[in-house]
N, C-alpha and C positions, 0 to 999 in steps of 0.2 A: 486531478484537473473536474470537476463536472462544467456544462449548465447548468442555470441556474433554473428549476421548477421550483413549483412549485408548490409548497408545505402544506405533503400530508399530516388527518391529525394524525395523535403520536400514539404510540405506551403508552401506559403511568407510569410515570419514572417512581421506579419502588428501590430500597435496599436491600443492599446486602441476605442479608438478617430477615425480610419477608417476604426476598426469596426465597428462601432455603424451606421455612413453610408451608411454602407450597407444597397439597399432593402428588406424589408422581404420581404423572401419567401412568397407568393399566394397573399400576401399582396398590390405588387405595387406601396413600400414603404408608403401606404399612415400615417396615425393617427390615434394613440391606440383612439378604441370607450372609453368615457368617464366612462362608467361602469367598463372596465376592473379595479383588483381588483388598493389598494395603500397605501403604509403603510408609515409608517415615521419612520427617524431614524433617530439618533444626527447627521448625515449626512445633511437630507436632505429629499423632496420626492420618490419616486420609484414608478411606472405604472408597474404595472407582465402585468402575463397572467391569465388563470382562464382556465381549458378543467378538467372535468370528477370530480368538485368536488372541485379539488384541482388543491394548484393557487402557482406561478412558480413565484420570484426574478428570473432574471438573472444578471451576466456579476457584479457582486456591486465588489467596489472595498470599496475593507478592509484597507490598507495603500495604501500612497503617491505611484503614478508614481518612480518604479528606471529603470530610461533610465538616459543615458548620463550621466553627472558626478555624479546621483544613487546606475549608477552599486556598486559595489561591497558595497554596505553599507546600512544603517540596514535598517531596515521599519520604515517607518517615519506615521505617523500619517495623510487618507485620506481627500484631502477639502471635505470644506461642498461647496455645490454647491447649485442653486436660481431653485426656481423652481420643475418640473419633473420631474424623470428622468425615462431617459427610460428601462429599467434591463428587459429583453423580447427576447436578443442574449448573451447567453453562452462566457462569456471573452475570449480571447487566452489564449490556450498551452504552457506552459514552452519553450524556446532554448532546442529540442534535440537532434540527433542522433536517428533513432531507424526503426528498421526492419520490413522489411512485413510479417506480420502473412497468416498462410492458412487459406482460407479459414473459416474453423472447427471455428475458435476462433478468426474471427471478429468483434461481439460483444462488443472486450480490444481493437479496434482504434482508432485513432481519428477523435476527427468529426468533430473540429475545427482551422484555422489559428495559426498560432504557432507567439511569441516576445514576448521584455522580459519588456511589460509590460503587465505583466500576474497575476498579483498581485485583483486578484478578489478572488469573493466565487458562488454559487450558493446554490437556498435557494426551496425547497418544504412543503410548510403548507394548515392541512387544515385551518384554522383558520387564523384571524386576530384582534391578543388582540378583542376575546368573550367571556372571560372569563379561556379560558382556560389554564393553564400552562402547556404544553404536554415537553414532553420526547424533549432534543433536541441528537439526533445523527450526528456527525459531521463525517463524509466522508473523508477519509489523505492513497489517492493514490496511486495505488502501482506503479513498477518499480524503482524498485534499488538505486534512490537515483535519477538516470540520463534519466529515460525518466516521459509518462505515463502524465494522467491529469484526473481529478475527473469529470469529461462533457467525459467521451469515453458510447459508445450508454449505455448497459449493468446496467448503474452507474443510471441511472434517478428514481432521486424518487421517483417520485410519486406518483404510485401505491404503496409503506411499509411506507408511510399518506400516501395517501387513510386509506388505508386496518389494518392500524393499530392506525389512530392518532397518529401520531407525529411530529415533522420536520423533515427534512428532510437536510442537510445541508453538504456542495463539496465543497474544498478549492485545488486551488489553488495556488503557489507557488517558486523560483527561485530552480532552478532540478541544478544537475553536479558541471561544473566553474561556472555559476551565481549562486546558490548558497554557495556551500562548498571549497571557494580560499580565504584560509590563507598561509599569505607572510609580511609581517615588516611591510612595502611599506598602508599599507593597514586596515581603522580602528581598533583596536580591536576586536575577540571577528569576527571576517570577512567568519572565516569561518566554519561557525555557522551561517549567515542567509538565508537558508532556513527553521532554527531548526523555529530563533525569526520569522521567518514572518508564523508561525501556528499557535506562539507564538502572533502572532498583532492580525490574524487571530478568536483567541480564545477569547483572549479581546474582539474583535466587534462582539461578539455573542453572551457576557454576554453583557455587556451594550443596546442588541435591542432585549435581545429573545422577549421577550412582544409584541415587535412590529408584529411581526410572530406569537402570540399564544407558543411562547415559554416558561418552566421555565431556569431562567439562576442557579437554583442552581439542575439542573436534566444535566442535557453535555456527555452524553456520545461517548469518541472519540476511529474510531472504523477503524480499518483497512486488504489490506490482501497483504497476497511480501513485498516489502519495504515498501508497508501502516502500513501493520507494522511492522518493524525495526523501521518507522513515531509514530508513539502505543506507542514501547520503551523504542523508546528518548526520546518525550517529559513527559513521565513517569519519566525522570530522572533527568528533567531541573526540578530545583528547580522556574523558572521564569516561567513556565506554574506552578506550585500549586495552586490547587482554582480549577484554570477555567476547570478543568474535571470534571468526579463521580464517574465513571466508565468504562474502557477501554476493547477492546472487537484486540483478536490477530491472525487474518487467516494467517498463513500460509509463517508467518515468515522469510524469509531464512538468517543468517549473524543480526541478529536482538540484540546479546548479549549480540556484543560490541563497540563501534566506533573506528573508528581510530585514530594512534596514529598515535602523536607531526612530527617523523619521514616519516609514510606513507603519512601524507599530507604533511610534505615538500618536500619527492620526487616530492609527482605531480608537486608541485607548481616549481615546477624548471622545470621539463620536462617539461611545458608550456611554465614557458617564457623563455625555450633556445630554442623552437621551433620561435618566436622572437628576438631571439637575448637579452633578456633584462638576465637580474644579484639579487639575491635576494632581495625586498629590490625595483621595477621598478610594479612589481604589478602594479600600479598605473595608470601606465603608458597602461595598455590594456582595460582603456574604451574610448583609439582611435578609438579602431582595429575591423572592427563589428564581428553582429556575428558571418557571418559562416565562418568567419575565426579564430576565435576565436572554434569551431562546428571539423572542422577538424583536426587544434591541436591538440583536446585535442585525440582527434580518434585515431592522433597514440602515447599519449604517453598510452593510456587505451592499444594500440596494444603492444605496447614496455612493459609494466608490464607485460603478458601472458595473457592479457584481463578484469582483474580486478584495480576498478576503484576504485578510491582513491582518486575522487571529491566526497568525503561523508562527516556526524560528524563526530566534531576529539574532539579527550578530553584536550581541547585549555583549563582551569582551569579557565576560561572565564563566557563560557554558563553551562560546565560541568564540576562540581567535581566527577563523575567516573561512570564506565559504567553500560549500564541499568541492566543485569543483566551476572554476567561474575560470580562476587566469592559471589554473595549478591543482592535479589533487593534490588530498588529502595530505594528511600530512601520517597524522593517527595513524594511519589506513595504508602506511607503506608495504606492508608486509604484505597485506591483504588481499589474492586472486579474488577476483572481479570477471564475471560472467551476468553481460551486461544482452536489449535488444529491446526490442518489441516487436505491433500487432503491422503484416504490411495496407492495412486499414480502418487507423484507429478510430477513430471519428463517425462512422458510419455508425457508432453505438449514439452516438451524439445525435444523428439524424434522423433515426432510425425514423420518430416518434411523426415524424409528419414528411405524409408522403410525395409531397409535391417539391421535395427536398434535393429527389430525386431529376426529380421535373427541369433545372435550373436552364435558365438560358442565358448570353452569354455579359445582360449587363451585367442580372445579378452576381457571378460568376466574379465579375473585377467587384467590380461593387466588397462582396465578400472580400477578397482577395486581400482590399489596401485597408478597405479596417482593418480588419485581425492582424493582418503582418505590419499595422503599422509604420503605410509609409507611402510616399507621394505616386501620382497617377505613372510618372514615365518610368520607374521603379514597379512596380502590376503589370505594367505595357508589358517589358522583358519579359519579369518571370512567367510571367505569364505566355510568352511568344518561349519562353525556352522549356519550355512543359508541352508545349505542344508537339515540336520538335520531336520530344524527347517518348511519345506519348503519343502520337500521331491520329488513333481512334477514338481519342479520348471524347468523352463528352461534359458539356464543361461542371458538369457531376461527379465524375469518374476527374477530372482537374481538380476538385477543390477539394473534394476526398484526398489525389490523392501530396496535395498541397498540406492542404491542417495537417492528416496524418504527418508528415516528411515535417513542420515546424509545432507541432504540441511534442512534440516522443522525436521520432528518430532523428531528426540533428541534435538533440539534445545530446541522447543515447549516447549518440556517436564526437560528439563532446569532450560526456565524461571519458571514453575508451579513451579516445588521441591520446587524453589526458595520465589518463592512467600509464600508456603506454608509455611517456617521454619521464615517467618520472625516475625507471630507474630499479621502482622492486619489480613488486608481482605482475603480472602477467594480464591482463586483460583478452577474454574473450564476446562477441558480440557478434548474435545473430539475426533472426528476419522471423519468428509468424505466419508466412500465409498458410497450414491449412484453412477451405474455407469451408463457410457456415450454411447448409439451404437452405433455412430458417431464412420468412417475408419473400419473397423468392427469388432467395440466392443473391441480395441485392448488400447485408450486411457485410461476406465475405469475409474480412478477417476482423474484426469493430475489437476495441479494449474490452478486456475481458474474456478471451477470444480462447486463452489458453489454459485460464483457473481448471475445470476441468478436465484438462488433459494429467496437465502437476498434478493434480491432488488424489487422479484417480475419480472422479466425482463424475459420470458422463451420464448420469439416471436418476441424476438432480435437476444433471442441464440437458434431460431430451431432447425439451424441447425446440432447444436450440440446439445439440447436435446431431441429429435428424438421426438415424440408424445405417445410416455408410458399412460399408467395406473396410473402409479404408479405419477404422476409429479405432479396434482392438491394439496398430500397431504403431496407429499416433501414441497412444493415451503408453502405450508401454514406452514408446521410446523418451518420450517427456517426463516418464515419473523415475527411469532408472539415470538421463541424462541432469538430472539435478541433484538426485541421491549419488549421482558419481562421484560429481561435483564436490557437492560438503562434504564426501567420503575421503578422496580425494587431495581434492585445490586441483586436478582439472576435469574438462569436460568429459565425459567420461558415457556411451550408451551403446546395446542395438545397435546398429548397422551404424551404425558413426563414422564417415571417412572421416582424413585426415583433420582432425581440426589442429592450424595455425595460430600462438596467441595475434592480436592485433597488432598491426601495424600498419602504420598513415604511410606510405607504399603500394603499396596493395588491396591494404582492406581488407584482407579475408573474412569473407561475414557468413555462416552459418543457415541458407536455409532450410526453418525447419514445416514439416507439410506435411503432403501423405507418403513424402521420404527424405530423406536428411541429403541434403547437397551442399556441397561449399559455393561460392557464391563468390570472386575480385572485384569491390565497388559498388555493388548492385546500386540500381540509379543512380548512377554517376552523374549522369548529369542532371538529376534535378539537386542531387547534394547542390553541387557545386552552383545552380542557380539560384538553393539559398543559403549559398554561404556567408554573400555576406547583410544577411540578417541578421539584426540582435534575436538570441535562442528568446525563449517562450520564460517570460519568470510570472506565480501567480498574481503578483501583483496586476499583470496587467488582462478587464478584463475579454472574460468566449463569446466571438461576434459570430462567425463558424454559420452557427447551424435554424441564424437567420438576418432579414432584410431588415 
């Protein structure tokens, strides 16, 4: 989930072939040395690179290109190649509209061009066919099904692979209208092609895991924000059953429900209308350039109050039920789940406007009522209960607490509760509360805050993390915890207290910050205040950051 932001100038859209023809920075386009790592996959040999004990293989096609006539079709197997294929450059990001981030969050900016030829993955591993069977962590990137890439700077998997002896995989797939356009004129299930892309990537990982020193029977899918929604969706997709064995959901927003068929139909109708097409004519969109389609999609989303319904749909083909609505997803009943959120998520969205941190009482009331979609009396009740729980909080502090809880924490709690009730593998709930010193400390623990620690890339996010003495210990704990869960299916790590599985009686929650400490139902009064309010969905507009 992201606030609507003005689109920035986009990098040129290039094919994977065009990217491969670009000279290598610092190498003058020279051929790779024969000593660089060579992996043999089911499709052919890949020549990667090696740095500080970690081998990386980038831009690997896990499915055929979806260009041209293949636009809006399900992913097809990647064709084999002869000889050695260079795997030293990241593949392109999927086409997307994206606003600019503040410099403090530049670690999440795209680092590659965009292209529809985006069905690639990258792999970081300490060894190739060396007799080890390492846990595999497959990253599903954030961006609310609309933006992002698995190749942004903070997501480099080298440190995590090296220090925790695991294999890290990051997947790019089709987004927004290219991955989630549902119309009777397209192949059955086309409204979930982006999900099918990820399933195809997991099949590729299963079939080629041993070539990269990984264990195909020990695969963890993990993701943050929209990536957590992707993990949630994969847990509910019958076709994905058995392709992963643990799951980690970090700060999922809108992760409980898919788009309804009606939402998907309205989104498709709006897009088709932009090109004077009728329902059933979506195949003709294959003839329209990428940029024009993205511009038309932006109009459709704006007309819907900023809510984007080009996302997975409950279509009866790929999905038979919502992931975490009234029950935990049955296909992933035996998959253990690590799940949680950051303490002050929405400061990420409030940060661009300093006035958001100096609100008055009436501004607070208006924003809360509009965002929660509630009446005046309910607004007053919720504000009174939050004030009682947080007596020293300013109006801006209360907005941060209410917005963060509604958009992220409440949904993660609901998913943990439903998983606990399912009778299958357990769930463990966390709350990340390390505080950033950036911007005078007012960000506290915003959305994306844990990413530099989980991947071990503090240098990439130095403007955000600062140089505090606590950083090495927080980094070490988070990396070990994520890798330990991937290895055993239980949360493990240094200096970690005993952590019982989640249950609704005591609601055990691990607070992860400068230290790890177990709490029972933290912010319970606030949780109870929001309990009657329906959970946030992507079909709801996001309005807490503006009047």
